[in-house]
N, C-alpha and C positions, 0 to 999 in steps of 0.2 A: 802705446800702440803695439810695440814689439812684444811686450809682456802678454798682452791680450792674445796676439797671434800664437805665441808659444803655448799658452793655455789651451787654445783651440786645437792645435796640433796634438797635444798630449791627450786631450779628450777623444779626438778622432782615432788616435792610435789604440787606446784601450777599447774603444767601441768596435774597431775592426777585429782586435784579438778576441773579444767576447763573441762576436758573430761567427768568427772562424771556428772557435771552440764548439759552439752550439751546432754548427753545421757538421763538424767532424762527428760528434756524437750521433746526430740524426742520420747522416748519410753513410758513415763508414764503420759504425759499431752497432752491436745489438743490445748494448746495456740498457738503453732506455726502454726497449721492448720487454726486457726481462724484469723490469721494476715491478714490485709487488702490487702497485696501484694500477697497473695495466690490466684491463679487462679482457683483452684479446689473447693474452698469453698468461697462463696461470701456473704458478710453481707448486708442485706437489712434493712434499717432503716425505722421505721414507726413513723411519727411525730404525737403526740396526739393532739386532739382538745383542745384548751385552754378553761378554765372554763368560764362560763357566768358571766356577771356582771349585777346585778339588783339593783334597789333602795330599800329603806326600805319597800315599799309597794308591792314589787314583780314585778314592771315594768322592763322588760328586756331593758337594755341600750346598752349592747354589746353582740353580739353572734359571730357565725362563718359562713363562706361561703367556699365551697370547692375550692381548688386551687392546682395546681400541677407544679412541676419543674423537669428539667432533670439535674442530677448530673454526675460528671466525676471524676474518680480516675486514675491518671497518671500511678500508679504502675500496673494497670490491663490492660493497653493498649497493644494490640497484635502488634507484629512486622509487620505482614502483614495486618494491619488495612485497610479496604476498605473505604477510606475517601469519595469518590464520592458517593457511594451508601448510606452512612450514611447521607451525606448532602441532598440527594434527600429525604430521609426518614423524616428528621426534617425540610425540606423546607428552607435550607439556602445554600449560595454559598460556594465554597471552600475557597475563600479569607476571607469570614466571619468566617468560621470555624477556620482558622489559627489565625485570630485576637482574637477570643474568647479564644482560647487555650493560646495564648501569654499573654493576660490580666490575665488569671488565674495564670499562672506561675510567673508573676511579682507582684502579689498581696502580701501584707504583711503576710497574713495568709496561704499562699500556702504550701501544703504538698503533697508529692507523694502518701501517704498512706491514706489520708483523702478525703472523697467525697467533691468536690467543685461544686458550682452552675454553670451549663453550660447555661441553658435557664430557665428563670422564667416565671411564669404566662401562662402555657400551656392552650390553649382553649380546649373545649370538642372535637372539630374536630381534634386538634393536638393529643390529648390523644388517640382517637380511631385509628388514623393512626399509631402512633408510638408503641402502646402497643403490637401489635401482633408480631413485628419484632425486638424489642429492645434486645431480648435475644441473638441475633447474635453479639452484641457489648458489650463485657464483661465489658468494662471500664465505661459504661453508665447505669444509673438506673433512673427510674421514682419514685419520692418521693412525697407523699402528704404533702403539707405545707398549712394548713388551714389559710385563710386570715380572718382578723377581719371584722366583719360586725357591724358597729355602727348604731344603730336603732334610734338614736336621733341626732338632729342637733345643740346641744349646750353642755355645760359642758365639753368641750375639755380639760380645765385646770385640771379637776378632773380625767377624764378617762385616759388621756395620749394616747400613741400609741406604736405599736411594730415596730421594724425595724431589719435589718440584723445586727448581732453582729460584733463588731470590735475586734481587737487584745486584747484590755484591757478587754473587756467583756469576751472573751474566757478564758483569764488567771484567771479571777475571779472564774471560775468553769470549768476547762478544762476537768473534767470527764463527763460533760454533753454537753457543747457547742462545735460545730464544725463550720468551716467557712460556711456561707450561712444560718445558723440557724437564726430564728427570736426570739426576746426577747423584753420585755418591756423596753422602753427608757424614759418614762415620766409618771407622774400621778400614778394612782392605778396599771396600767399595769406594772410599774417599781417596786413600793414598795411591791407589792404582787406577783411578778414574780414567785417565787418558788412554790406558791400555784396554780397559774393560768396555768403554763406551762405543768403540768402533767409529766408522765414518758415515755420516748421513748421506742418503741418496737424494738427489733432486731431479725431478722430471718436469720439463717445461711443456705444458699442453696448450695447443692452439685452440681457440674458440671461434665459432662463427657468430653472426650477428644475433642469433638467438641463444648465445652462450652455451651451445652444445660443443662437446669435444670433437674435434675433427682430426686428431692425431698429434704426434709429437712435433714440437716446434723445430724447424730446420733438421728434421730427421734425427733428433736427439743429439745434435752437434754440441749443444751446451749443457746437456745433462751431466750429472755427477753420479758415478757409480757408488752404490752402497756397499760397505764392507762391515761384516760383523766384528764385534769386539774380540780381543785376544783372550784365550783361556789362561787362567792363572793357576799354577800349582803351588800350594802353600807348603811351608816346611812342617806344618802341624801334623802330628799323628793323632787323628781324630779319636781313635779308641783310647789313647792315653789322655787326651783332653777330656773326654767323657768321664773317665775314671776320676781325674782330678776334680772335676766339677761335682761328681757324686760324693766324693769324700769331703767336700765343702758344704754339703747339704745342711741347711739351718745354721750356717756359720757365716761370718764375713771374713774376707781376706783375699790374698792373691797367691798364686803358685806359678812359677816360671821354671821350665826345664829346658836346658840348652844342650846341643851336641858340642862339646868343647873343641872338637876337631874341625869345625867349620862355622860355628856361630849360629847354626839353624835353630830356631825356636821350635821345640817339640811340643811344649805345652805353654799356654798363656791363659790361665784360668782366673776369673774374678767372680766373687760371690757377693751378693745375690746374682744368680745366673740369668741371662736374658735369652728368651726364646725368640730367635729372629723372625719367626712366622708372624709375630705381631706387627712387623713392619710392612705388611702387605694388606691389600684390600681397601675398601672405601673408608673404613674406620681407622686406618693406620695413623693418621695425624692425632686422633684422639688418644690412641694407645701410646704414641710417642710422647705426647704431652703429659700423660699420667706418669710415665716413667721419669720424665724430666723433673716433675714437681714433687716426686717422692723424696722429701728431705730427710726421712727417717732411714730408709735403706740405701738410697742413692745408687740404684742399679746401673744408671748410665755412667757412673764414675768408675772407670776401669782401675781397680785397685792393683792390678798386676804391673801397671806402668805409670799410673798417675798418683797413687797414694805414696807419700813419703813417710817412712817410719824410722824411729830410732832403731838401727839394726841390732843393738844389743851385743851379746858376746860373740857372734860370728865376725864382728868388726875387729875383735882382738887379733884375728888371724893376720889381717893386713897391717894393723898397728905394729905387730911383732916384726913383720917383714920390712916395713919402712924403717923401724928402729935399727934393724941389722944393716940395712943399706946406708943409713946415716952414720953407722959405725959407733953407736952408743951402747949396743949390746951385741953379743954373739951367741952361738948355740950353747956355750958353756957358762954364760952369765947366770948367776943364781940370785934369788931374793928369798927372804924368810917371811912367811905369812903369819901374822899374829891375829888371826880371826878377822883380818881386813886391813885396809890402808888407813892409817891414822894421820890426820893433819889438823893441828890445833885441837879444839874440842870436838871436832867432827871426824867421821870415818865412813869409808865405803865398806860395808859388811862383806864378808866372804865365808863361804861354806865348803871350800874345796877339800878340807880334810888333811891337807899337807901343812899342818901347823907346827911352827917352831923348828922346821928343818929346811935347809936350802933346797930349792927346786929349780930346775931348768925349764926352758920354754915349752918343751914337748909335754912335760908333766903339767905345766900351767894350762896348756890347751886341753889336755885330757880331763882335768877336773875343773876347768874354767875358773882359775884363780884370779879374782879381782885385784888382789894386792900386787901380784906379779906385773900385771899390765898397767896398773897405776904407777908403780915404781918405774916401769919402762917409759911411760909418758913423761914423767918428771925428767928422765934422762934426755928424752927427745927435746923438750923445751929448754933444757939447760945446756944444750950442745954449744951454744955461743953465749958464754956468761955475760950478763949485763945487756944482752940483746935478744930478748925473747921473740921479738918480731921476726928477726932473721931465722930463728929456729922454727917457728910455726909456719913460716912461708915455705921453708924447705920441706917440712913434713907435708904441708898441703899440696905442694907441687908434685911430690912423688905419689901421694895418695890419689890425686886426680888422674894419674896415668893408668889407674885400674878402671877408669870409666865411671867413677863416682863424682858427684858434685857438678855434673854437666849433663846436658841432653845427650842421648846416645847417638844422635845424628843417623838414624836408621830409617827404615821404610814404614814405620808405624804412624798412624794418623795423630796420635796424642802421646804425651809423655811428660815427665817431670824431671827437673834437674837435681832434685834433692839438695843437700847442703854439705859442703866440706869447707869450714871456715878458714880464713887466713887473718893476718894482722889487721888489714883494712876493715874486715868484718867486725872484729872486736873493738877497734878504735871507734867505729861508728856506734857500736852498741853501748860501750862503757865510757868511752873517752880515752884519749891517748894517755898512756902511763897510769891508767886507772884499773888495770886488770893484770893478773899474774898467773902463775902455774896453777894455783889452787882454785882460782876463779873458774877454770875450764877443765878441771881434772876429770869430770864426768865423761869427756871425750874418750878417755882411755878405755872405757868399757862399752863404747858404742851408744852412749847416751848424750846428754848435754845438747849441743847444737848440731850433732851429726844426724843427717837424714838421708835415707836411700830408698829407692823403690825396689820391689821384689826382682824386677828385671836387672837392676844394677847389682843387687846382692848376688843373683845367679851369675852375672857376668864376672864379678871378681872371684867367685868360686871357680868358674871355668879357667880364669887366669892362673889360679893356684894349681888346678889340675894339670895345666900345660907347663907349669914351672916358669911362668913369667911372660906369657903372651896370650892374647885372645883375638877372636874374630868378632867384628861388630855384629851383634845379634840382629837377625832379620827374619821376616815372616814369609817371604816369597822365595821359592826354590827355582821355579822355571816360569817363563812366559812363552805361550804357544809351543810348549814342549822343549824350548831351548833353555838350558841352565843359565842362570844369571851370571854375568861376567863383570859386573861393576866392581872395580878394585877396592871400593870401600868395604865390600863384604868378602872379597876373596883373598885379600892380603892381610896377614896377621899384624896386630898392633902390639908392640913390645911395651911392657911396663918399665918403669925406671928402677926396678929391683933386679939384681943379678940372679941368674939361675941357681947359683950355689947356695943361696939362702932358703930355698923352698923345701928342700928335703926334710929338714927338721920340723917344719910346720906340717907337712903331709904326714910325717910320722906321728905327730901329736894328734892329728885328725883321725888317724887309724886307731890310735889308742882310745879315743873317745868312744868308738864303737865296741872295741874289744873289752875294755875294762873301765870306761869312764862314764860321763853323764848320759851317753846314748847307748849304753850296753843292752837295753831292752829290745832294740830293733835288730840286733845281730842275727844273721842267718847263714846257713851253710851253702845256700844257693849261689851266692856271689859275695865278693868282698866290698867293703864300704869304708869311706872316710867321711867324717861329719863334724858338725859343731852345733851344739845346742845354744839357744838364746832365749832370754826372758826380757822382753823390752818393756820398761816401765811406762805406765799410762796413767796420767793424773786424773782421768775421768772414770776410771773403773779398774777392772781386773787387768793384769799385765797381758801383753801380746805374746803368743807362743811362736818362736822362730827357730828354723833349722835349715842348715845348708848341708848338702850331701854330694859326694863324688863317688861314682861307681862305674866299673870295677876299680879297685884301688891301684892295680898294676897298670892297666891300660884303659883309662877313663873313656867312657862312651856317653855319659850323661852327667850333667851338673844341675842341681836342683836347689831352688830357694822356696821355702814355704813360710807364709805369715798367716797365722790364724788370730784375728783380732780378739782380745780378751780371752784367749785360750789358756793363759797361765804359763806354766813351765814349758820350755821348748821340747822337752822329752815327752810331754803329755799328748799333744796332738800333732804338732808340726813334724816331729821326727818320724813317727810311724806313717804319716801321710807320704812323706818324701820317700821312705823306704819301699812302700807299696808301689809307688809310681815307678821307681827304679826296677823293682821286681817284674812288673808287667812289661816294661820296655826291654829288659835284658833276657827274660825267660819266656815271654809271650803269654804268661798266665800268672795267677796268684794262688799260692798254696796256703797262705795265712788268711784264710777266709773269715775266721772268727775275728781277727783284728780288723779286717775290712768292714764287716758288719757292725762292729762296735763303733768305729769311727763314723760310719754313715748314720747311725742312730743318734749320735751326740748332737744335742740341741742347745745352742747358746742364745737363743732368742730372748729368753728371760732376762739375761744380763743386758742385752741391748735395749730391751724395753725399760729396764730399771734406769739405765743411763739417760734414755730419752726423757723419762719423767723428771729426773734430777735436773736435766737441762731446762725443761719447761718451768720448773720451780725457780731456777736461778733467774730466768728472765720474766717471771711473773705471769706466765701464760698457762699454768697447769690448772685444769679443772678436774677434780676427782670424780669418779663415776658415782651414780646413785644419789646425786644431789637433786633437790626439788628445783623446778623451773625458775622459781622466784630467786633462789640463791644463785643459780647459774646466770641469770640476767644481771644480778648485782655484780658478780665477778667480771662479766664481760664489760660492764660499764666502767669498772675500775681499770680494766686492761686497755680500754680505748681512751682513757683520760690522758691527754697530752701534757697536762700540767704536772703529773706525777712522774718521778723517776722510776726506774726498774726496781730499785730496792724498796721504795715506798709502796709500789704496787704489790711486791712480793710480801711485805709485812702485813698489809691490809687483807690480802687474799688469804694468807696463812691464818690470820686471826679469825676470819669468817669460817674457814675450814675447821679450825679447832673448835669453834662454837657449835658448828653443825655436828661434829663427831661426839659432842657431849650430850646432844639431845637424844632422849629415848625414842627408838623407832617402833618398839612393840612391847608387849607385856613382858617378854623374856628379858628385855633390857632392865626392867625394874627388879625382876626376881634374881637375876644373876645366875651363876653356875649351880 
């Protein structure tokens, strides 16, 4: 009996607490009245203008243009809703109305209490017609949703775009985002979304019995004021960015230019170039999709910060610095090149020209001697005899202090960490005690397992310009006119190489321009330090790479250029870097013939050849000018799940060979 009484008392207690809580909400708070389902008080959301985006010189790159949409809240739909009159008002048919409502209700983000987008992109004519009578339809509201206005036709990889939020985005900040809202999806629009988006305004409007507006609820006591987004000033010099993109016309690759004195990114070009204006308008999703599925050119793949390349010979600069820091060589150490580095029956070829004479590190940099840096790498990995793991870990640790082999931890929306291997990496790859110095000797010349993005290459070039330190590269200079103060960007990061070792490396880089592999870009307008690179590519022509510091005495710019399949570093990458430096330092370009020549260079033929070879390897290549019956036969083979890729390739090649032997005209019989 006592247990039963205790249970009764417990139930009574919770009932009283529940009633008290309900009474509190109804009698002492306004929250229940402001619920979205309440028909007497309607919440109207005001979407703020996003902040403007300008370059470092104040040029407006992104602004806003007015746009409006019609939203729908299911919970506020009247039972006697006049569908036909509403359809006439918004100029749609009843079947179209039903279809839109059904699509809304079946969407992932659907909620009865939340405004859902009904019609986007209302025209001025639509707005004028609908505005006067929309009050009759309590479930519908007109909301201003400012559309972005991109005032430039390039730099799409930097600026990014905005689009409708998905379920994941809403969950990331459910207090702000609702279905149908727009937010940054890429580039600066994404990484600085919280600054650019502003603060939504909310007005609570009281309705009478006929659902007509009778004024603000409680005189606006619970309204939330709207605040426009903050303007963003980029570190980018748009004129310089435009030049870099122009020089990459009909080529693929990435260019990054930094101010070594503060880490500001002056140029971040990726080719193919994206025109950000395609990210606006009613067809923007179609355009975005077409860019995303372009597996040949991959325009949405930002090669400046996402593409990891073997850095080639510019990596010799840091290899030499790390070797000096480890104490295995110094500026007086010499090696003799015998047309390359020989190990067993193999060798790394060299064309430095300093054959059979001892050379020091500055001359090795000047002429890009493969043998010198291979011998240096042997010294590095032999520092601790019988313990190669300890040697490579020390090398890897010092190397990573230059910002390679890790994400840059900056304000960019995307990036790649590249690769600087250590002992664990090789133990996983080959097995413990199953690799040695000569297994990984290609690392000595920036090949092998070494990978770096153009941003990382530019960053370690800036560290060399500064004799041992760098600032984290960043894309934003100021927010709402106030310079950034984040210590991650304002405090220098020291490398693990002492300052005293840099002078000899900088001397070698200056010799590259004066009388070395980069002598063709020398100019009297300003002094330069550089290093050419030719990065081997197993799928086609080598990549052309170059790093540059200018002026040599007081560096103001550090540049890394990668031109995919461009061949020697001195062919394309070096002159591109030099012209960018010329424009930045002098404000103009005197070497116009060189500029025109680079702009006209077209490497698309090489890219097409590689794509065809790739399709052939996977058995998906169909040559042009085949008859339809042959094409159908090839497609049938390609779709056969029982065949392997190699079997498909053989069968298709056999058909192609047979077709090529068939005479197509009388001329084929006659011959030449």
